[in-house]
N, C-alpha and C positions, 0 to 999 in steps of 0.2 A: 877721642881722636880728630885729627884733622887732615885735610889736602892743602895744598900749596900750588896751585895755577898759577898760570900767566895767564891773561886774555884778553888780546890788544893792547900789550905793554904795562897791563893792571895787573898787579898781583891780588887775587882773590882766595882770603881763605875760608874754606869751608870747616865746620864745626860740629859733628852733634854724637849723637850716641851709638854704639857699634852695631851696624845693623839698617843703617838709615840709608844706603845706597852716595856714600860720599865718591865713593872710589868711583862706581860706575858713574858718575856725575863727571866725574875726570875724564873719567876713562872715554868719553860723550866729546867731550870738549876735546881731547888731542885729537879723536877720529876729524873735528871739523878745524885742525892746525894751530893749537894755542899750544902751549908748550907746561909739562907738568915739573913742577919743582918739589917737590917734598909728598908723600904718602907718609902717614902715620908720624912721623919724628919730624916735625917743621919745629925751625930754629928761628928764633923771631930777636931782629938786634933790632933796639934804637937809633934811630938816627938822628932825630932832634925829639923834642918836647909834642910833634906834630907829626913825625913821620914815625912808621916803624918799618919795617924791611921783614921777609916773609922769606924764606932759603933755605936748603936743605942741610941735611950733615952727609957727611961724605958717605957713609956706608949703606944709602936708600936712593941715593944719587938718580938713577935709572928704574926703580921699582914700583910699579903699582899693584897691588892687591889687591884681586877682584875673588869675592867669596864664590862666585861657577866656577874659575880657572885654577886659581893661585895668583901667584905672581911674577908679574907680565915684565916683562925689560922693553919699554917703550921706544927706548932709542933704536934697538932691530924690527 
């Protein structure tokens, strides 16, 4: 499972097993003004031999899955 967040212009990919609070960490970062790019389905594009770009699938663009809440629309 993966979560991708834009933190101060850098795309951060958080990876780990289910239940290790990746989404909760992303939720905290969003609360501090950073932007969610993708939760669970992260599309990774290779731009050059040294550069990867993490982005979203159109279906999960604005949603974060939190274990205690469910699906949360982070734009609203």
